[in-house]
C-alpha positions in Angstrom: 122.6 -227.7 -65.2 123.3 -224.0 -65.9 125.2 -222.2 -63.2 125.5 -218.4 -63.0 129.1 -217.2 -62.3 129.3 -213.5 -61.2 132.8 -212.0 -61.4 133.3 -209.5 -58.6 137.0 -209.6 -57.9 138.0 -206.4 -59.7 139.7 -203.5 -57.9 137.6 -200.5 -59.0 140.9 -198.9 -59.8 139.4 -196.0 -61.7 137.0 -195.1 -58.9 139.5 -193.1 -56.8 138.7 -194.8 -53.5 135.0 -195.6 -54.2 134.0 -199.2 -54.8 131.7 -199.4 -57.8 130.1 -202.6 -56.4 129.1 -200.7 -53.3 127.2 -198.1 -55.4 123.5 -198.2 -54.4 121.3 -199.7 -57.1 117.7 -200.6 -56.2 118.3 -199.8 -52.6 121.3 -202.1 -52.1 125.0 -202.3 -53.0 125.3 -203.2 -56.7 126.9 -206.5 -55.9 124.0 -207.6 -53.7 121.5 -206.4 -56.3 123.3 -208.3 -59.1 123.4 -211.5 -56.9 119.6 -211.1 -56.2 118.8 -210.7 -59.8 120.8 -213.8 -60.6 119.0 -215.8 -57.9 115.7 -214.7 -59.4 116.4 -217.0 -62.3 116.2 -220.1 -60.1 119.7 -221.3 -61.2 122.6 -221.8 -58.8 124.7 -218.7 -58.3 128.5 -218.4 -57.6 130.3 -215.2 -56.9 134.1 -214.8 -57.5 135.8 -212.5 -55.0 139.4 -211.4 -54.4 141.3 -212.7 -51.3 140.5 -210.9 -48.0 137.7 -208.8 -49.5 135.5 -208.9 -46.4 133.6 -205.8 -47.5 132.1 -207.3 -50.6 131.7 -210.7 -48.9 129.5 -209.0 -46.3 127.3 -207.6 -49.0 126.2 -211.1 -50.0 127.0 -213.3 -47.0 123.4 -214.0 -46.1 122.3 -214.9 -49.6 122.1 -218.6 -50.8 125.0 -218.4 -53.1 128.5 -220.0 -53.2 131.6 -217.8 -53.0 134.8 -218.6 -54.8 138.1 -216.9 -53.9 140.4 -216.1 -56.9 143.8 -216.0 -55.3 145.3 -214.4 -58.5 142.5 -211.9 -59.0 145.0 -209.0 -59.0 146.6 -210.4 -62.1 143.5 -209.7 -64.2 140.0 -210.7 -65.1 141.0 -213.9 -66.8 142.4 -215.2 -63.5 139.0 -214.6 -61.8 137.2 -216.3 -64.6 139.6 -219.3 -64.5 139.2 -219.7 -60.8 135.4 -219.5 -61.0 135.2 -222.1 -63.8 137.6 -224.4 -62.0 135.4 -224.4 -58.9 132.1 -225.1 -60.6 130.4 -228.4 -59.6 130.7 -231.5 -61.9 127.0 -231.3 -62.5 127.4 -227.9 -64.3 126.9 -228.2 -68.0 127.2 -224.5 -68.8 128.2 -221.3 -67.0 126.6 -217.9 -67.5 129.4 -215.5 -66.8 128.1 -212.2 -65.5 130.2 -209.1 -64.7 129.1 -207.6 -61.4 129.5 -204.0 -62.5 126.6 -203.8 -65.0 123.7 -202.0 -63.3 121.2 -202.1 -66.1 121.4 -205.9 -66.6 118.1 -207.2 -65.2 116.8 -210.5 -63.9 114.5 -210.8 -67.0 117.7 -210.4 -69.2 119.4 -213.3 -67.4 116.3 -215.4 -67.6 115.9 -214.7 -71.3 119.5 -215.7 -72.0 118.9 -219.0 -70.0 115.8 -219.7 -72.1 117.7 -219.1 -75.3 120.5 -221.4 -74.0 117.9 -224.2 -73.4 116.7 -224.2 -77.0 120.1 -224.3 -78.6 122.6 -227.2 -79.1 124.6 -228.1 -76.0 127.9 -226.9 -77.4 126.6 -223.4 -78.1 128.2 -220.2 -76.8 125.7 -217.4 -76.3 126.9 -213.8 -76.0 124.5 -210.9 -75.1 124.7 -207.8 -77.2 123.2 -204.3 -77.0 120.0 -203.6 -78.9 122.1 -202.3 -81.8 124.3 -205.4 -81.9 127.4 -204.4 -79.9 128.8 -207.6 -78.2 128.8 -207.5 -74.4 127.8 -209.6 -71.4 126.7 -212.0 -70.0 128.2 -214.9 -72.0 127.1 -218.5 -71.6 129.9 -221.1 -72.1 129.3 -224.8 -72.4 131.4 -227.2 -70.3 133.2 -228.2 -73.5 135.3 -225.1 -73.2 135.8 -225.0 -69.4 139.3 -226.4 -69.8 140.2 -223.5 -72.2 138.6 -221.0 -69.8 140.6 -222.4 -66.8 143.9 -221.8 -68.7 143.2 -218.1 -69.4 145.6 -215.4 -68.1 145.9 -211.6 -68.1 143.1 -209.1 -68.3 141.3 -209.9 -71.6 138.7 -212.2 -70.2 137.4 -214.9 -72.6 137.8 -213.0 -75.9 140.2 -215.6 -77.3 137.8 -218.5 -76.5 134.9 -216.7 -78.1 137.0 -215.9 -81.2 138.0 -219.5 -81.5 134.4 -220.6 -81.3 132.7 -218.6 -84.0 131.0 -221.6 -85.5 129.0 -222.2 -82.3 128.6 -218.6 -81.3 125.1 -217.1 -81.0 124.6 -213.4 -80.4 121.5 -212.5 -78.3 120.3 -208.9 -78.3 119.1 -207.4 -75.0 117.2 -204.2 -74.6 119.0 -200.8 -74.8 122.5 -200.9 -73.4 121.9 -203.6 -70.8 124.6 -205.8 -72.2 127.3 -203.2 -72.6 126.9 -200.5 -69.9 129.5 -200.6 -67.2 130.5 -197.6 -65.2 134.1 -197.3 -64.1 134.6 -193.7 -62.8 132.9 -191.6 -60.1 131.7 -189.2 -62.7 130.0 -191.9 -64.8 128.3 -193.2 -61.7 127.2 -189.8 -60.5 125.7 -189.1 -64.0 124.0 -192.5 -64.0 122.4 -191.9 -60.6 121.2 -188.5 -61.7 119.6 -190.0 -64.9 117.9 -192.7 -62.8 116.5 -190.1 -60.4 115.1 -188.1 -63.4 113.2 -191.1 -64.7 111.4 -191.8 -61.5 
């Protein structure tokens, strides 16, 4: 069974007091919107949060998802990923790792990746790319590398695991910048909101 693992334990350190996961996207905080998009695939969804983050927890507390607390989240993304993978159920054969701060990543994108995963060999790693081929997220990892993911440290995510698995890596293009657009500053978010308003 594929599980979707949303990483939402980052500190929004470049947002100068704003929480990027609280930015309104499709009428709700981004974290809630991303969780709802993931739920739309029909697969089980887990969200990794930092300790004592009651604000983000309240954004999703009424949704049918599991929450995982990454006690070492402050030490970097790899610790959040490791905590999330370690908490997945034994029935999980693969995990789709989704970064919560990617507002253009859609429910159909997630569903498409899941469909591609189903047709490939069990040991495959799938990495989404932009339309022009830049590697990004989500990434689907088989349970054969869960032990490697659980041992990660620092803030480099799973780059080392992907690099060591080139022979089973499949790059899957998504539309536009869906797989690579993340917004880390107030200015970037304000510009994105303006652009969205202009397209309506």
